[in-house]
C-alpha positions as CSV (number, residue, x, y, z in Angstrom):
1,M,43.7,3.1,-55.6
2,H,42.1,6.2,-54.2
3,S,41.2,4.5,-50.9
4,F,44.8,3.2,-50.6
5,T,46.1,6.8,-50.8
6,K,43.7,7.8,-48.0
7,L,44.8,4.9,-45.9
8,L,48.5,5.7,-46.5
9,S,47.9,9.4,-45.7
10,A,46.2,8.5,-42.4
11,A,49.0,6.1,-41.4
12,F,51.6,8.8,-42.1
13,I,49.8,11.3,-40.0
14,A,49.4,8.8,-37.2
15,C,53.1,8.0,-37.2
16,T,54.4,11.5,-37.4
17,A,52.1,13.1,-34.8
18,G,54.1,11.6,-32.0
19,P,53.5,12.1,-28.3
20,T,53.0,15.5,-26.8
21,M,55.8,17.0,-24.6
22,A,55.3,17.1,-20.9
23,T,55.1,20.5,-19.2
24,I,57.0,21.5,-16.0
25,F,55.1,23.9,-13.8
26,S,57.2,25.8,-11.3
27,V,55.5,27.0,-8.1
28,S,56.7,29.2,-5.3
29,P,55.5,29.8,-1.8
30,G,52.3,31.9,-2.0
31,D,51.3,30.6,-5.5
32,D,48.0,28.9,-6.0
33,L,48.9,25.2,-5.8
34,Q,45.4,24.0,-6.9
35,A,45.6,26.2,-10.0
36,A,48.9,24.5,-10.9
37,I,47.4,21.1,-10.3
38,D,44.3,21.9,-12.3
39,A,46.5,23.1,-15.2
40,A,48.7,20.0,-15.3
41,S,47.9,17.1,-17.5
42,T,49.0,13.5,-17.5
43,G,52.8,13.3,-17.6
44,D,53.4,16.8,-16.4
45,T,55.5,17.8,-13.4
46,I,54.9,20.4,-10.7
47,E,58.2,21.5,-9.2
48,F,58.2,23.3,-5.9
49,A,60.7,26.1,-5.2
50,P,62.4,25.9,-1.8
51,G,60.4,27.5,1.0
52,T,57.5,27.1,3.3
53,Y,54.1,26.3,1.8
54,T,51.0,26.9,3.9
55,V,47.9,25.0,2.6
56,T,44.6,26.1,4.2
57,D,42.3,24.1,1.9
58,E,42.3,20.5,0.7
59,L,44.2,19.9,-2.6
60,Y,42.5,17.7,-5.1
61,I,44.8,15.4,-7.1
62,Y,42.7,12.5,-8.4
63,N,44.0,10.3,-11.2
64,K,46.0,13.1,-12.8
65,G,49.1,11.1,-13.5
66,I,51.4,14.0,-12.6
67,T,54.6,14.2,-10.7
68,L,55.1,16.5,-7.7
69,K,58.8,17.3,-7.1
């Protein structure tokens, strides 16, 4: 019976943990775009405020699963 209680507890924790909430990162002209990309995780969104963005270096976005908006 003791192992059944452990199994039931593990199942309850797995069902109630749920997915994590996605984060929205807001960037403005002059912000460090690569820092926002690096901080974002799968499912997150980076929103760009209106304006002109000057990028002088390459931006690295490989298999991040993020949305640029």
